[in-house]
N, CA, C and O atoms as a Tinker XYZ file with bonds, in Angstrom:
   320  protein
     1  N    -11.797000 -141.403000   85.391000    73     2
     2  CA   -13.060000 -141.665000   84.105000    64     1     3
     3  C    -12.724000 -139.557000   84.521000    63     2     4     5
     4  O    -12.259000 -138.830000   85.399000    81     3
     5  N    -13.405000 -139.489000   83.079000    73     3     6
     6  CA   -13.247000 -137.797000   82.657000    64     5     7
     7  C    -14.366000 -137.932000   83.209000    63     6     8     9
     8  O    -14.960000 -138.997000   83.375000    81     7
     9  N    -14.776000 -136.685000   83.576000    73     7    10
    10  CA   -15.408000 -135.911000   83.488000    64     9    11
    11  C    -16.455000 -135.062000   82.222000    63    10    12    13
    12  O    -17.592000 -134.594000   82.284000    81    11
    13  N    -15.785000 -135.119000   81.491000    73    11    14
    14  CA   -16.435000 -134.535000   79.604000    64    13    15
    15  C    -17.329000 -135.383000   79.701000    63    14    16    17
    16  O    -17.264000 -136.415000   80.369000    81    15
    17  N    -18.068000 -135.080000   79.161000    73    15    18
    18  CA   -19.709000 -136.138000   78.475000    64    17    19
    19  C    -19.292000 -135.722000   76.761000    63    18    20    21
    20  O    -19.100000 -134.623000   76.239000    81    19
    21  N    -19.259000 -137.002000   76.243000    73    19    22
    22  CA   -19.797000 -136.995000   74.775000    64    21    23
    23  C    -21.254000 -135.883000   74.738000    63    22    24    25
    24  O    -22.015000 -135.546000   75.645000    81    23
    25  N    -21.218000 -135.538000   73.330000    73    23    26
    26  CA   -22.980000 -134.403000   72.827000    64    25    27
    27  C    -23.368000 -135.279000   72.671000    63    26    28    29
    28  O    -24.446000 -135.376000   73.258000    81    27
    29  N    -22.984000 -136.508000   71.912000    73    27    30
    30  CA   -24.172000 -137.923000   71.482000    64    29    31
    31  C    -25.026000 -138.522000   72.563000    63    30    32    33
    32  O    -26.190000 -138.918000   72.499000    81    31
    33  N    -23.631000 -138.484000   74.235000    73    31    34
    34  CA   -24.542000 -139.539000   74.888000    64    33    35
    35  C    -25.583000 -138.871000   75.700000    63    34    36    37
    36  O    -26.590000 -139.308000   76.256000    81    35
    37  N    -24.795000 -137.089000   75.571000    73    35    38
    38  CA   -25.610000 -136.331000   77.056000    64    37    39
    39  C    -26.886000 -135.791000   75.728000    63    38    40    41
    40  O    -26.940000 -134.563000   75.660000    81    39
    41  N    -27.387000 -136.171000   75.213000    73    39    42
    42  CA   -28.565000 -135.778000   74.382000    64    41    43
    43  C    -29.633000 -136.471000   74.435000    63    42    44    45
    44  O    -29.149000 -137.600000   74.359000    81    43
    45  N    -30.842000 -136.628000   74.518000    73    43    46
    46  CA   -32.109000 -137.424000   74.352000    64    45    47
    47  C    -31.945000 -138.221000   72.908000    63    46    48    49
    48  O    -31.846000 -137.891000   71.726000    81    47
    49  N    -31.976000 -139.580000   73.742000    73    47    50
    50  CA   -32.229000 -140.706000   72.122000    64    49    51
    51  C    -33.663000 -140.440000   71.867000    63    50    52    53
    52  O    -34.439000 -140.099000   72.760000    81    51
    53  N    -34.096000 -140.653000   70.264000    73    51    54
    54  CA   -35.688000 -141.041000   70.073000    64    53    55
    55  C    -35.298000 -142.126000   69.320000    63    54    56    57
    56  O    -34.424000 -142.200000   68.456000    81    55
    57  N    -36.549000 -143.510000   70.035000    73    55    58
    58  CA   -36.882000 -144.256000   69.046000    64    57    59
    59  C    -37.639000 -143.470000   67.945000    63    58    60    61
    60  O    -38.101000 -142.342000   67.775000    81    59
    61  N    -37.521000 -144.743000   67.232000    73    59    62
    62  CA   -37.916000 -144.588000   65.602000    64    61    63
    63  C    -39.626000 -143.738000   65.217000    63    62    64    65
    64  O    -40.246000 -143.237000   64.279000    81    63
    65  N    -39.772000 -144.096000   66.969000    73    63    66
    66  CA   -41.770000 -144.035000   66.758000    64    65    67
    67  C    -41.668000 -142.236000   67.101000    63    66    68    69
    68  O    -41.872000 -141.303000   66.324000    81    67
    69  N    -41.302000 -142.214000   68.460000    73    67    70
    70  CA   -40.876000 -141.154000   68.562000    64    69    71
    71  C    -40.514000 -139.821000   67.271000    63    70    72    73
    72  O    -41.011000 -138.760000   66.892000    81    71
    73  N    -39.311000 -140.717000   66.947000    73    71    74
    74  CA   -39.097000 -139.915000   65.574000    64    73    75
    75  C    -39.648000 -139.270000   64.696000    63    74    76    77
    76  O    -39.476000 -138.299000   63.959000    81    75
    77  N    -40.414000 -140.105000   64.970000    73    75    78
    78  CA   -41.586000 -139.754000   62.907000    64    77    79
    79  C    -42.606000 -139.186000   64.073000    63    78    80    81
    80  O    -43.042000 -138.062000   63.824000    81    79
    81  N    -43.016000 -139.729000   65.195000    73    79    82
    82  CA   -44.137000 -138.570000   65.619000    64    81    83
    83  C    -43.800000 -136.790000   65.493000    63    82    84    85
    84  O    -44.406000 -135.719000   65.530000    81    83
    85  N    -41.935000 -137.514000   65.265000    73    83    86
    86  CA   -41.614000 -135.239000   65.453000    64    85    87
    87  C    -42.161000 -134.682000   64.083000    63    86    88    89
    88  O    -42.692000 -133.605000   63.813000    81    87
    89  N    -41.881000 -135.677000   63.383000    73    87    90
    90  CA   -41.783000 -135.363000   61.808000    64    89    91
    91  C    -43.299000 -135.192000   61.488000    63    90    92    93
    92  O    -43.469000 -134.550000   60.452000    81    91
    93  N    -44.428000 -135.591000   62.094000    73    91    94
    94  CA   -45.347000 -136.154000   61.870000    64    93    95
    95  C    -45.117000 -137.434000   59.960000    63    94    96    97
    96  O    -45.574000 -137.270000   58.829000    81    95
    97  N    -44.651000 -138.007000   60.273000    73    95    98
    98  CA   -44.541000 -138.848000   58.999000    64    97    99
    99  C    -44.951000 -140.654000   59.384000    63    98   100   101
   100  O    -44.601000 -140.840000   60.550000    81    99
   101  N    -45.232000 -141.263000   59.103000    73    99   102
   102  CA   -44.769000 -142.595000   59.230000    64   101   103
   103  C    -43.869000 -143.166000   60.886000    63   102   104   105
   104  O    -43.785000 -142.519000   61.930000    81   103
   105  N    -43.412000 -144.308000   60.643000    73   103   106
   106  CA   -42.088000 -144.635000   61.176000    64   105   107
   107  C    -41.408000 -145.683000   60.265000    63   106   108   109
   108  O    -40.283000 -146.118000   60.512000    81   107
   109  N    -42.143000 -146.066000   59.201000    73   107   110
   110  CA   -41.957000 -146.410000   58.300000    64   109   111
   111  C    -40.677000 -146.073000   57.586000    63   110   112   113
   112  O    -39.557000 -146.583000   57.568000    81   111
   113  N    -41.433000 -144.670000   56.799000    73   111   114
   114  CA   -40.716000 -143.398000   56.830000    64   113   115
   115  C    -39.389000 -143.141000   56.938000    63   114   116   117
   116  O    -38.509000 -143.216000   56.079000    81   115
   117  N    -39.315000 -142.723000   58.474000    73   115   118
   118  CA   -38.209000 -143.290000   59.468000    64   117   119
   119  C    -36.994000 -144.165000   58.991000    63   118   120   121
   120  O    -35.881000 -143.861000   58.563000    81   119
   121  N    -37.847000 -145.799000   59.306000    73   119   122
   122  CA   -36.575000 -147.044000   58.718000    64   121   123
   123  C    -36.086000 -146.803000   57.446000    63   122   124   125
   124  O    -34.986000 -147.169000   57.032000    81   123
   125  N    -37.081000 -146.064000   56.716000    73   123   126
   126  CA   -36.099000 -146.183000   55.337000    64   125   127
   127  C    -35.214000 -145.101000   54.925000    63   126   128   129
   128  O    -34.501000 -145.150000   53.923000    81   127
   129  N    -35.314000 -143.777000   56.022000    73   127   130
   130  CA   -34.395000 -143.026000   55.622000    64   129   131
   131  C    -32.913000 -143.334000   56.702000    63   130   132   133
   132  O    -31.923000 -142.609000   56.609000    81   131
   133  N    -32.970000 -144.276000   57.497000    73   131   134
   134  CA   -31.927000 -144.649000   58.386000    64   133   135
   135  C    -31.476000 -146.334000   57.056000    63   134   136   137
   136  O    -30.266000 -146.421000   56.844000    81   135
   137  N    -32.381000 -147.472000   56.305000    73   135   138
   138  CA   -31.932000 -148.117000   55.574000    64   137   139
   139  C    -31.141000 -147.185000   54.020000    63   138   140   141
   140  O    -30.559000 -147.542000   52.995000    81   139
   141  N    -31.500000 -146.056000   54.553000    73   139   142
   142  CA   -31.238000 -145.398000   52.916000    64   141   143
   143  C    -29.589000 -145.100000   53.279000    63   142   144   145
   144  O    -28.809000 -145.441000   52.390000    81   143
   145  N    -29.040000 -144.537000   54.418000    73   143   146
   146  CA   -28.239000 -144.169000   55.523000    64   145   147
   147  C    -28.130000 -142.279000   55.516000    63   146   148   149
   148  O    -27.259000 -141.505000   55.913000    81   147
   149  N    -29.375000 -142.095000   54.907000    73   147   150
   150  CA   -30.091000 -140.676000   54.847000    64   149   151
   151  C    -30.501000 -139.413000   56.523000    63   150   152   153
   152  O    -30.816000 -138.240000   56.721000    81   151
   153  N    -30.270000 -140.419000   57.163000    73   151   154
   154  CA   -30.459000 -139.520000   58.162000    64   153   155
   155  C    -28.924000 -140.442000   59.021000    63   154   156   157
   156  O    -28.304000 -141.387000   58.532000    81   155
   157  N    -28.631000 -139.682000   60.552000    73   155   158
   158  CA   -27.395000 -140.216000   61.169000    64   157   159
   159  C    -27.757000 -140.572000   62.283000    63   158   160   161
   160  O    -28.343000 -139.759000   62.998000    81   159
   161  N    -27.490000 -141.961000   62.756000    73   159   162
   162  CA   -28.719000 -143.191000   64.055000    64   161   163
   163  C    -27.155000 -143.596000   65.039000    63   162   164   165
   164  O    -25.933000 -143.735000   64.985000    81   163
   165  N    -28.009000 -143.622000   65.645000    73   163   166
   166  CA   -27.358000 -144.764000   66.782000    64   165   167
   167  C    -27.783000 -145.981000   66.983000    63   166   168   169
   168  O    -29.008000 -146.082000   67.046000    81   167
   169  N    -27.155000 -146.970000   67.109000    73   167   170
   170  CA   -27.741000 -148.486000   67.098000    64   169   171
   171  C    -27.428000 -149.182000   69.052000    63   170   172   173
   172  O    -26.297000 -149.637000   69.226000    81   171
   173  N    -28.113000 -149.202000   69.939000    73   171   174
   174  CA   -28.023000 -149.274000   71.001000    64   173   175
   175  C    -28.500000 -150.902000   71.770000    63   174   176   177
   176  O    -29.150000 -151.025000   72.808000    81   175
   177  N    -28.021000 -151.885000   71.010000    73   175   178
   178  CA   -27.885000 -153.504000   71.121000    64   177   179
   179  C    -28.305000 -153.671000   69.514000    63   178   180   181
   180  O    -27.628000 -153.585000   68.489000    81   179
   181  N    -29.559000 -153.914000   69.718000    73   179   182
   182  CA   -30.526000 -154.509000   68.360000    64   181   183
   183  C    -31.535000 -153.135000   67.831000    63   182   184   185
   184  O    -32.243000 -153.037000   66.829000    81   183
   185  N    -31.240000 -152.046000   69.071000    73   183   186
   186  CA   -32.477000 -151.085000   69.144000    64   185   187
   187  C    -31.602000 -149.728000   68.237000    63   186   188   189
   188  O    -30.461000 -149.299000   68.407000    81   187
   189  N    -32.489000 -149.383000   67.420000    73   187   190
   190  CA   -31.724000 -147.489000   66.330000    64   189   191
   191  C    -32.364000 -146.875000   67.140000    63   190   192   193
   192  O    -33.328000 -147.288000   67.786000    81   191
   193  N    -31.753000 -145.586000   67.173000    73   191   194
   194  CA   -31.960000 -144.416000   67.919000    64   193   195
   195  C    -31.696000 -143.356000   67.898000    63   194   196   197
   196  O    -30.703000 -142.966000   68.513000    81   195
   197  N    -32.488000 -142.498000   67.180000    73   195   198
   198  CA   -32.058000 -140.696000   66.607000    64   197   199
   199  C    -31.711000 -139.754000   67.366000    63   198   200   201
   200  O    -32.544000 -139.435000   68.214000    81   199
   201  N    -30.752000 -139.199000   67.346000    73   199   202
   202  CA   -30.549000 -137.984000   68.402000    64   201   203
   203  C    -31.103000 -137.237000   67.899000    63   202   204   205
   204  O    -31.216000 -137.118000   66.679000    81   203
   205  N    -31.758000 -136.299000   69.062000    73   203   206
   206  CA   -32.001000 -134.759000   68.318000    64   205   207
   207  C    -31.621000 -133.990000   66.984000    63   206   208   209
   208  O    -32.137000 -133.764000   65.889000    81   207
   209  N    -30.022000 -133.607000   67.901000    73   207   210
   210  CA   -29.436000 -132.840000   65.993000    64   209   211
   211  C    -29.346000 -133.266000   64.915000    63   210   212   213
   212  O    -29.146000 -132.512000   63.962000    81   211
   213  N    -29.490000 -134.799000   64.753000    73   211   214
   214  CA   -29.143000 -135.947000   63.775000    64   213   215
   215  C    -30.072000 -135.120000   63.069000    63   214   216   217
   216  O    -29.754000 -134.523000   62.041000    81   215
   217  N    -31.867000 -135.031000   63.881000    73   215   218
   218  CA   -32.951000 -134.980000   63.459000    64   217   219
   219  C    -33.365000 -133.428000   63.398000    63   218   220   221
   220  O    -34.445000 -133.249000   62.834000    81   219
   221  N    -32.914000 -132.619000   63.725000    73   219   222
   222  CA   -32.456000 -131.472000   63.218000    64   221   223
   223  C    -31.896000 -131.188000   62.000000    63   222   224   225
   224  O    -32.426000 -130.664000   61.021000    81   223
   225  N    -30.604000 -131.642000   62.172000    73   223   226
   226  CA   -29.767000 -131.651000   60.922000    64   225   227
   227  C    -30.589000 -131.946000   59.953000    63   226   228   229
   228  O    -30.445000 -131.168000   59.010000    81   227
   229  N    -31.494000 -132.842000   59.762000    73   227   230
   230  CA   -32.645000 -133.666000   59.136000    64   229   231
   231  C    -32.846000 -132.584000   58.230000    63   230   232   233
   232  O    -32.525000 -132.501000   57.044000    81   231
   233  N    -33.494000 -131.674000   59.057000    73   231   234
   234  CA   -35.068000 -131.032000   58.498000    64   233   235
   235  C    -34.104000 -129.768000   58.210000    63   234   236   237
   236  O    -34.681000 -129.277000   57.240000    81   235
   237  N    -32.892000 -128.872000   58.485000    73   235   238
   238  CA   -32.024000 -128.528000   58.123000    64   237   239
   239  C    -31.695000 -128.479000   56.873000    63   238   240   241
   240  O    -31.543000 -127.470000   56.184000    81   239
   241  N    -31.562000 -129.773000   56.519000    73   239   242
   242  CA   -30.852000 -129.882000   54.917000    64   241   243
   243  C    -31.641000 -129.682000   54.083000    63   242   244   245
   244  O    -31.365000 -128.907000   53.167000    81   243
   245  N    -32.910000 -130.349000   54.150000    73   243   246
   246  CA   -34.075000 -130.489000   53.059000    64   245   247
   247  C    -34.432000 -128.957000   53.617000    63   246   248   249
   248  O    -35.520000 -128.851000   53.050000    81   247
   249  N    -34.274000 -127.704000   54.330000    73   247   250
   250  CA   -35.391000 -127.000000   54.058000    64   249   251
   251  C    -34.951000 -125.759000   52.686000    63   250   252   253
   252  O    -33.915000 -125.103000   52.573000    81   251
   253  N    -35.484000 -125.770000   52.296000    73   251   254
   254  CA   -35.341000 -124.740000   51.218000    64   253   255
   255  C    -35.842000 -123.280000   51.861000    63   254   256   257
   256  O    -36.412000 -123.024000   52.922000    81   255
   257  N    -35.240000 -122.170000   50.417000    73   255   258
   258  CA   -35.785000 -121.253000   50.877000    64   257   259
   259  C    -36.883000 -120.787000   49.616000    63   258   260   261
   260  O    -37.182000 -121.376000   48.578000    81   259
   261  N    -37.246000 -119.739000   50.063000    73   259   262
   262  CA   -38.602000 -119.360000   48.972000    64   261   263
   263  C    -38.080000 -118.040000   48.103000    63   262   264   265
   264  O    -37.320000 -117.118000   48.399000    81   263
   265  N    -38.658000 -118.290000   47.167000    73   263   266
   266  CA   -37.842000 -116.812000   45.977000    64   265   267
   267  C    -38.373000 -115.954000   46.177000    63   266   268   269
   268  O    -39.549000 -116.054000   46.526000    81   267
   269  N    -37.703000 -114.595000   46.040000    73   267   270
   270  CA   -37.885000 -113.608000   46.027000    64   269   271
   271  C    -38.107000 -113.190000   44.656000    63   270   272   273
   272  O    -37.729000 -113.980000   43.791000    81   271
   273  N    -38.637000 -112.122000   44.292000    73   271   274
   274  CA   -39.291000 -111.390000   43.233000    64   273   275
   275  C    -38.006000 -111.367000   42.547000    63   274   276   277
   276  O    -38.163000 -111.868000   41.433000    81   275
   277  N    -36.754000 -110.984000   42.745000    73   275   278
   278  CA   -35.704000 -110.842000   41.506000    64   277   279
   279  C    -35.035000 -112.093000   41.358000    63   278   280   281
   280  O    -34.225000 -112.206000   40.438000    81   279
   281  N    -35.242000 -112.996000   42.087000    73   279   282
   282  CA   -34.993000 -114.204000   41.775000    64   281   283
   283  C    -36.161000 -114.601000   40.543000    63   282   284   285
   284  O    -35.684000 -115.392000   39.729000    81   283
   285  N    -37.399000 -114.258000   40.293000    73   283   286
   286  CA   -37.981000 -114.434000   39.323000    64   285   287
   287  C    -38.034000 -114.005000   38.094000    63   286   288   289
   288  O    -38.407000 -114.579000   37.071000    81   287
   289  N    -37.377000 -112.277000   38.384000    73   287   290
   290  CA   -37.463000 -112.205000   37.135000    64   289   291
   291  C    -35.908000 -112.618000   36.395000    63   290   292   293
   292  O    -35.679000 -113.067000   35.272000    81   291
   293  N    -34.941000 -112.253000   37.558000    73   291   294
   294  CA   -33.543000 -113.418000   36.988000    64   293   295
   295  C    -34.111000 -114.450000   35.963000    63   294   296   297
   296  O    -34.206000 -114.514000   34.737000    81   295
   297  N    -34.445000 -115.228000   37.038000    73   295   298
   298  CA   -34.724000 -116.422000   36.215000    64   297   299
   299  C    -35.788000 -116.561000   34.326000    63   298   300   301
   300  O    -35.960000 -117.418000   33.459000    81   299
   301  N    -36.120000 -115.418000   34.533000    73   299   302
   302  CA   -37.277000 -115.221000   33.610000    64   301   303
   303  C    -36.314000 -114.614000   32.253000    63   302   304   305
   304  O    -36.417000 -114.955000   31.075000    81   303
   305  N    -35.637000 -113.899000   32.681000    73   303   306
   306  CA   -34.804000 -112.969000   31.839000    64   305   307
   307  C    -34.228000 -113.750000   30.339000    63   306   308   309
   308  O    -33.201000 -114.401000   30.145000    81   307
   309  N    -35.350000 -113.381000   29.412000    73   307   310
   310  CA   -34.323000 -114.284000   28.184000    64   309   311
   311  C    -35.397000 -115.080000   27.992000    63   310   312   313
   312  O    -35.580000 -114.874000   26.792000    81   311
   313  N    -36.188000 -115.796000   28.297000    73   311   314
   314  CA   -37.656000 -116.627000   28.081000    64   313   315
   315  C    -38.745000 -115.390000   27.647000    63   314   316   317
   316  O    -39.092000 -114.376000   28.254000    81   315
   317  N    -39.077000 -115.872000   26.485000    73   315   318
   318  CA   -39.505000 -114.928000   25.207000    64   317   319
   319  C    -40.890000 -115.780000   25.326000    63   318   320
   320  O    -41.818000 -115.563000   24.547000    81   319
């Protein structure tokens, strides 16, 4: 048996309810993300679990950077 452990098995797996709690959303929203395959998940028997790294990746993918004044000027150029 190898001493190397897979990172997916070594990290914490969250239930749908726990993942919803971390995002301050409903479990229904998390289940919809899973059904639409918008978040990575693990099936453990008939249970569905979400790794902490998958949850962090989902949050990072949805991050929107703020606009700067230079961005606004660039977008307003040519608008009369």
